[in-house]
RODO-2510 file (C-alpha; in nm, 4 decimals, decimal comma):
residues 359
     n   res          X          Y          Z
     1     m     2,0051    -4,8239    -0,1815
     2     v     1,9717    -4,5226     0,0454
     3     e     1,6294    -4,3662     0,0210
     4     r     1,5729    -3,9932     0,0422
     5     g     1,3433    -3,9785     0,3450
     6     g     1,0866    -3,7162     0,4262
     7     s     0,8147    -3,6909     0,6875
     8     g     0,4561    -3,6836     0,5819
     9     v     0,5259    -3,8510     0,2445
    10     p     0,3955    -4,2041     0,1818
    11     g     0,6756    -4,4604     0,1680
    12     g     0,9154    -4,2287     0,3492
    13     r     1,0204    -4,0608     0,0257
    14     r     1,0391    -3,6853    -0,0084
    15     r     0,8624    -3,5496    -0,3079
    16     q     1,1114    -3,4166    -0,5604
    17     r     1,1003    -3,0427    -0,6256
    18     v     0,9209    -2,9550    -0,9468
    19     s     1,1641    -2,8014    -1,1920
    20     m     1,1218    -2,5425    -1,4625
    21     a     1,1819    -2,8206    -1,7174
    22     d     0,8871    -3,0139    -1,5718
    23     v     0,6611    -2,7107    -1,6199
    24     a     0,7922    -2,6561    -1,9732
    25     q     0,7184    -3,0183    -2,0639
    26     r     0,3669    -3,0057    -1,9204
    27     a     0,2863    -2,6742    -2,0943
    28     g     0,4508    -2,7724    -2,4211
    29     v     0,6813    -2,4710    -2,4265
    30     s     1,0513    -2,4007    -2,3761
    31     s     1,2148    -2,3511    -2,0370
    32     q     1,2981    -1,9964    -2,1494
    33     t     0,9265    -1,9221    -2,1889
    34     v     0,8589    -2,0580    -1,8385
    35     s     1,1365    -1,8319    -1,7083
    36     r     0,9823    -1,5306    -1,8789
    37     v     0,6438    -1,6034    -1,7237
    38     s     0,8004    -1,6570    -1,3784
    39     n     0,9751    -1,3209    -1,3995
    40     g     0,6697    -1,1320    -1,5231
    41     h     0,8307    -1,0549    -1,8588
    42     p     0,5826    -0,8709    -2,0823
    43     g     0,6955    -1,0365    -2,4067
    44     v     0,4788    -1,3496    -2,3732
    45     i     0,1540    -1,4110    -2,5614
    46     e    -0,1369    -1,4091    -2,3154
    47     s    -0,2635    -1,7521    -2,4182
    48     t     0,0846    -1,8970    -2,3685
    49     r     0,1169    -1,7232    -2,0322
    50     e    -0,2113    -1,8773    -1,9150
    51     q    -0,0959    -2,2177    -2,0401
    52     v     0,2260    -2,1928    -1,8404
    53     l     0,0501    -2,0661    -1,5274
    54     a    -0,1958    -2,3549    -1,5487
    55     a     0,0940    -2,6007    -1,5672
    56     m     0,2570    -2,4348    -1,2654
    57     r    -0,0638    -2,4740    -1,0648
    58     e    -0,1128    -2,8370    -1,1680
    59     l     0,2429    -2,9337    -1,0736
    60     g     0,2674    -2,7107    -0,7660
    61     y     0,5657    -2,5255    -0,9081
    62     r     0,7147    -2,2471    -0,6963
    63     p     0,9794    -2,0216    -0,8549
    64     n     1,3058    -2,0038    -0,6638
    65     s     1,3038    -1,6327    -0,5830
    66     a     1,6458    -1,6404    -0,4167
    67     a     1,8119    -1,7966    -0,7195
    68     r     1,6306    -1,5540    -0,9491
    69     a     1,7464    -1,2598    -0,7402
    70     l     2,1085    -1,3708    -0,7554
    71     r     2,0870    -1,4315    -1,1286
    72     y     1,9251    -1,0997    -1,2199
    73     g     2,0602    -0,8854    -0,9342
    74     q     1,7095    -0,7788    -0,8280
    75     f     1,5574    -0,8728    -0,4932
    76     n     1,2154    -0,7036    -0,5119
    77     t     1,2754    -0,5578    -0,1672
    78     i     1,2994    -0,1947    -0,0557
    79     g     1,4760    -0,1105     0,2684
    80     v     1,3412     0,1547     0,5057
    81     i     1,5644     0,3253     0,7639
    82     l     1,4024     0,5584     1,0139
    83     f     1,4779     0,7266     1,3444
    84     d     1,1432     0,7460     1,5237
    85     l     0,8849     0,4795     1,4505
    86     a     0,6581     0,6076     1,7282
    87     s     0,5868     0,9464     1,5692
    88     t     0,2571     0,9846     1,3838
    89     g     0,4083     1,1034     1,0579
    90     n     0,6776     0,8351     1,0429
    91     s     0,4501     0,5430     1,1290
    92     r     0,1871     0,6487     0,8767
    93     t     0,4513     0,7058     0,6092
    94     v     0,5968     0,3585     0,6664
    95     e     0,2481     0,2102     0,6414
    96     a     0,1932     0,3875     0,3090
    97     i     0,5341     0,2779     0,1777
    98     a     0,4595    -0,0855     0,2653
    99     t     0,1178    -0,0704     0,0987
   100     h     0,2411     0,0826    -0,2258
   101     a     0,5510    -0,1382    -0,2383
   102     a     0,3311    -0,4474    -0,2057
   103     a     0,1125    -0,3228    -0,4910
   104     e     0,4295    -0,3123    -0,7063
   105     g     0,5335    -0,6630    -0,6030
   106     y     0,7962    -0,5459    -0,3523
   107     a     0,8425    -0,6256     0,0144
   108     i     1,0001    -0,3858     0,2653
   109     t     1,2753    -0,4439     0,5187
   110     l     1,2639    -0,2049     0,8147
   111     i     1,5622    -0,0998     1,0273
   112     p     1,4964     0,1554     1,3038
   113     i     1,7853     0,3595     1,4462
   114     d     1,7810     0,4980     1,7996
   115     v     2,0438     0,7706     1,7565
   116     p     2,0928     0,9338     1,4130
   117     t     2,4708     0,9395     1,3821
   118     q     2,7002     0,8809     1,0848
   119     d     2,8141     0,5434     1,2246
   120     n     2,4583     0,4255     1,2891
   121     v     2,3422     0,5283     0,9430
   122     l     2,6353     0,3550     0,7717
   123     g     2,5756     0,0508     0,9907
   124     a     2,2126     0,0412     0,8797
   125     f     2,3158     0,0632     0,5131
   126     t     2,5650    -0,2198     0,5642
   127     r     2,2909    -0,4311     0,7180
   128     m     2,0606    -0,3462     0,4276
   129     g     2,3290    -0,4697     0,1891
   130     e     2,3481    -0,7987     0,3780
   131     l     1,9708    -0,8332     0,3592
   132     a     1,9795    -0,7716    -0,0175
   133     v     1,7570    -0,4744    -0,1006
   134     d     1,7217    -0,2910    -0,4315
   135     a     1,6827     0,0593    -0,2864
   136     v     1,6619     0,2340     0,0506
   137     i     1,4120     0,4922     0,1736
   138     v     1,5472     0,6976     0,4646
   139     i     1,2923     0,8720     0,6865
   140     m     1,5172     1,1303     0,8493
   141     e     1,2896     1,3612     1,0455
   142     v     1,5851     1,5122     1,2281
   143     h     1,7606     1,8082     1,0689
   144     l     2,0891     1,6391     0,9751
   145     l     2,1406     1,5704     0,6053
   146     d     2,1583     1,9364     0,5158
   147     t     2,4245     2,0044     0,7825
   148     g     2,6734     1,7438     0,6585
   149     t     2,6550     1,5521     0,9871
   150     v     2,5281     1,2422     0,8069
   151     q     2,6310     1,1368     0,4562
   152     l     2,4619     0,8490     0,2745
   153     p     2,6707     0,6034     0,0682
   154     p     2,7360     0,7369    -0,2840
   155     g     2,5923     0,5389    -0,5724
   156     a     2,3174     0,3721    -0,3707
   157     h     1,9538     0,3953    -0,4759
   158     v     1,8283     0,6285    -0,2026
   159     v     1,5108     0,8274    -0,1418
   160     v     1,5009     1,0592     0,1580
   161     v     1,1841     1,1655     0,3401
   162     d     1,1543     1,4812     0,5481
   163     s     1,4900     1,6488     0,4868
   164     d     1,6501     1,9468     0,3161
   165     a     1,9003     1,7608     0,1014
   166     g     1,7495     1,7890    -0,2446
   167     d     2,0813     1,9087    -0,3847
   168     r     2,2267     1,5599    -0,3272
   169     y     1,9376     1,3147    -0,2982
   170     s     1,5858     1,2479    -0,4205
   171     v     1,3731     1,3987    -0,1429
   172     v     1,0002     1,3451    -0,0947
   173     d     0,8237     1,5503     0,1697
   174     t     0,5081     1,7301     0,2673
   175     d     0,5181     2,1003     0,1807
   176     q     0,5771     2,1925     0,5447
   177     a     0,6152     2,5651     0,4890
   178     d     0,3024     2,6039     0,2788
   179     g     0,0975     2,4098     0,5329
   180     a     0,2133     2,6378     0,8141
   181     r     0,1397     2,9453     0,6033
   182     k    -0,2159     2,8242     0,5479
   183     a    -0,2656     2,7808     0,9227
   184     v    -0,1344     3,1252     1,0185
   185     r    -0,3118     3,3101     0,7380
   186     h    -0,6389     3,1430     0,8339
   187     l    -0,6099     3,2829     1,1858
   188     l    -0,5100     3,6300     1,0659
   189     d    -0,7954     3,6303     0,8132
   190     l    -1,0361     3,5612     1,1000
   191     g    -0,9241     3,8917     1,2520
   192     h    -0,6677     3,7846     1,5133
   193     r    -0,4043     4,0512     1,5737
   194     t    -0,1257     3,7922     1,5888
   195     v    -0,0703     3,4191     1,6289
   196     w     0,1272     3,2483     1,9033
   197     h     0,3250     2,9376     1,8148
   198     l     0,4084     2,6097     1,9867
   199     t     0,7077     2,4627     1,8012
   200     g     0,8299     2,1091     1,7471
   201     p     1,1761     1,9925     1,8618
   202     e     1,4657     2,2136     1,7518
   203     a     1,6360     1,9239     1,5676
   204     s     1,3275     1,8538     1,3568
   205     f     1,3411     1,9646     0,9946
   206     a     0,9606     1,9697     0,9737
   207     g     0,9311     2,1674     1,2966
   208     q     1,1892     2,4195     1,1807
   209     r     1,0152     2,4708     0,8457
   210     r     0,6794     2,5271     1,0180
   211     t     0,8299     2,7794     1,2602
   212     q     1,0069     2,9704     0,9820
   213     a     0,6821     2,9945     0,7843
   214     w     0,4862     3,1090     1,0923
   215     r     0,7346     3,3883     1,1545
   216     a     0,7487     3,4913     0,7874
   217     v     0,3696     3,5257     0,7551
   218     l     0,3481     3,7439     1,0670
   219     e     0,6353     3,9642     0,9519
   220     e     0,4896     4,0003     0,6004
   221     a     0,1564     4,1027     0,7523
   222     g     0,3208     4,3540     0,9874
   223     c     0,1960     4,1636     1,2938
   224     p     0,3735     4,1334     1,6282
   225     v     0,5807     3,8144     1,6557
   226     p     0,5365     3,6594     2,0029
   227     e     0,8159     3,4542     2,1555
   228     p     0,7487     3,0929     2,0496
   229     l     0,6969     2,8202     2,3064
   230     h     0,8982     2,5023     2,2534
   231     g     0,7431     2,1564     2,2522
   232     d     0,8528     1,8014     2,1726
   233     w     0,5542     1,6714     1,9700
   234     t     0,3848     1,5278     2,2819
   235     a     0,0484     1,6213     2,4308
   236     e     0,2312     1,6693     2,7611
   237     s     0,4439     1,9502     2,6184
   238     g     0,1302     2,1047     2,4667
   239     y    -0,0395     2,0925     2,8054
   240     a     0,2526     2,2732     2,9714
   241     a     0,2490     2,5405     2,7008
   242     g    -0,1269     2,5768     2,7348
   243     l    -0,0998     2,6476     3,1067
   244     a     0,1460     2,9286     3,0291
   245     l    -0,0625     3,0728     2,7436
   246     a    -0,3760     3,0685     2,9565
   247     e    -0,2106     3,3422     3,1640
   248     q    -0,1565     3,5611     2,8563
   249     p    -0,4649     3,7812     2,8092
   250     d    -0,3410     3,8975     2,4668
   251     c    -0,3232     3,5417     2,3315
   252     t    -0,6273     3,4824     2,1102
   253     a    -0,4825     3,2390     1,8553
   254     v    -0,2267     2,9557     1,8678
   255     f    -0,0687     2,7517     1,5906
   256     a     0,0613     2,4208     1,7283
   257     a     0,3196     2,2387     1,5153
   258     n     0,1336     1,9078     1,5494
   259     d    -0,2046     1,7743     1,6609
   260     q    -0,0808     1,5960     1,9729
   261     m     0,0522     1,9221     2,1170
   262     a    -0,2742     2,0920     2,0161
   263     l    -0,4577     1,8280     2,2188
   264     g    -0,2492     1,9241     2,5233
   265     l    -0,3316     2,2909     2,4628
   266     l    -0,7038     2,2164     2,4557
   267     r    -0,6811     2,0264     2,7842
   268     a    -0,4914     2,3096     2,9568
   269     f    -0,7294     2,5785     2,8281
   270     h    -1,0273     2,3732     2,9459
   271     e    -0,8817     2,3356     3,2950
   272     r    -0,8099     2,7091     3,3165
   273     g    -1,1576     2,8038     3,1968
   274     v    -1,0355     2,9498     2,8662
   275     a    -1,2999     2,8885     2,6005
   276     v    -1,1935     2,7460     2,2618
   277     p    -1,2657     2,9057     2,0202
   278     g    -1,4519     3,1729     2,2192
   279     e    -1,1372     3,3186     2,3765
   280     v    -0,8564     3,1345     2,1965
   281     s    -0,8512     2,9719     1,8521
   282     v    -0,6251     2,6677     1,8037
   283     v    -0,4847     2,5170     1,4823
   284     g    -0,2798     2,1962     1,4656
   285     f    -0,0762     2,0179     1,1989
   286     d    -0,1014     1,6568     1,0667
   287     d    -0,4771     1,5913     1,0732
   288     i    -0,4478     1,2660     1,2666
   289     p    -0,7667     1,0526     1,2548
   290     d    -0,8612     1,1561     1,6100
   291     a    -0,8391     1,5304     1,5374
   292     a    -1,2024     1,5462     1,4229
   293     y    -1,3089     1,4067     1,7633
   294     f    -1,1195     1,6456     1,9912
   295     v    -1,3309     1,8826     2,2015
   296     p    -1,3812     2,0997     2,0080
   297     p    -1,2982     1,9278     1,6756
   298     l    -0,9575     2,0562     1,5688
   299     t    -0,8863     2,2805     1,2731
   300     t    -0,5573     2,1473     1,1377
   301     v    -0,3267     2,1150     0,8382
   302     h    -0,3867     1,7875     0,6565
   303     q    -0,0779     1,5924     0,5492
   304     d    -0,1272     1,3312     0,2774
   305     f     0,0947     1,0549     0,4164
   306     t    -0,0452     0,8073     0,1651
   307     e     0,0752     1,0226    -0,1235
   308     v     0,4150     1,0725     0,0402
   309     g     0,4545     0,6954     0,0692
   310     r     0,3409     0,6392    -0,2901
   311     r     0,5884     0,8945    -0,4283
   312     c     0,8703     0,7440    -0,2225
   313     v     0,8076     0,4007    -0,3723
   314     q     0,7695     0,5364    -0,7257
   315     t     1,0940     0,7347    -0,7007
   316     a     1,2776     0,4305    -0,5638
   317     l     1,1450     0,2159    -0,8504
   318     q     1,2516     0,4784    -1,1055
   319     q     1,6052     0,4668    -0,9632
   320     i     1,6049     0,0866    -0,9813
   321     r     1,4663     0,0647    -1,3334
   322     t     1,6438     0,3620    -1,4911
   323     p     1,9732     0,4054    -1,3022
   324     g     2,1336     0,7446    -1,3513
   325     e     1,8236     0,9098    -1,4963
   326     v     1,6671     1,0222    -1,1665
   327     r     1,8219     1,3505    -1,0557
   328     p     1,8391     1,4929    -0,7016
   329     g     1,5611     1,7323    -0,6070
   330     n     1,2662     1,7995    -0,3788
   331     d     0,9235     1,6520    -0,4528
   332     l     0,6774     1,8356    -0,2266
   333     v     0,3305     1,6965    -0,1559
   334     p     0,0649     1,9703    -0,1112
   335     t    -0,1305     2,0206     0,2110
   336     r    -0,4818     2,1465     0,2759
   337     l    -0,6459     2,3108     0,5729
   338     a    -0,9134     2,1012     0,7443
   339     l    -1,1538     2,3584     0,8922
   340     r    -1,3339     2,2525     1,2107
   341     a    -1,4718     2,4102     1,5264
   342     s    -1,1522     2,5121     1,7124
   343     t    -1,1120     2,8434     1,5268
   344     a    -1,3317     3,1541     1,5137
   345     p    -1,2982     3,5346     1,4949
   346     p    -1,1686     3,6909     1,8173
   347     r    -1,4398     3,7868     2,0600
   348     a    -1,4890     4,1582     2,1280
   349     g    -1,2884     4,2663     2,4306
   350     t    -1,0222     3,9958     2,3969
   351     g    -0,6604     4,0474     2,2946
   352     e    -0,4055     4,3007     2,4092
   353     h    -0,6688     4,5633     2,4912
   354     a    -0,8639     4,3353     2,7240
   355     a    -0,9385     4,5151     3,0500
   356     h    -0,8786     4,2184     3,2792
   357     p    -0,6642     3,9049     3,2694
   358     r    -0,8349     3,5689     3,2331
   359     n    -0,9594     3,4095     3,5492
***
């Protein structure tokens, strides 16, 4: 007789896998009831459920999740495709998605893409199909879906973050425009004649929305609209912009499109002897954890990345559980202004009527 060997088992025999029938026999129930308990089916009496779970623990039973997934066509996995894992917003959104997915009993599979092209996106979706996911969340910070450059596969369960494609997909995003409006109005309400702006990258949907809102608030208020300075989300680009703005005696307020660029502004103003907020007020966007510890602490627009991640997961689960009932549209998460020490009313003698340029 040929024995079934196995290391670590007395006698060289491998312990046979505990079956669902074994659990049913031990618990005194049917195999169907064991299956219902394994799959989390609600239609099981609590006392029976506890009886089955106790039998599973005693026998060391582990449900075969792969077989269950193939049988029921559900893998309890959500795919995430994104184009820039290093950015603050994207990394914090992914963290929130993973946390909320886990709370719902789902894992996440992450595929980053270096260059957001149609071929790369379709390749990522093909890979997701091979990895067996129930839905895909696409974090597309670049301004592409609304231009037709990238099309997602029809019929797939898809949630898009940070895009302007609510006519075709379920989109979850921070209310970028409203956040920017809060920042600019705050500075105007303090008495600043106008607000200068350091933008994000031109391809960024979020950056574009923030710039459009900045311009609209100034125009509605009848304020001059300075030529915006262009950044790339980095503190380095903020530093370069700050050196240029330090030479502008009429610049008393700046709205930076993210906190990292605001940090660069603060460094440049400090080196040039421009007091913040004494001579120039600065507002950022994101409210990263370090923003409260800048010098001075940064007034900024707070984004609720946790809520964005939660809504992404909930929308994906709705598509999985009620196919065809979730319609395209934009779900915008509100922002709030975190007031700190980097903003103040303009000092007398500053602005366009200042007698001398800054030293």
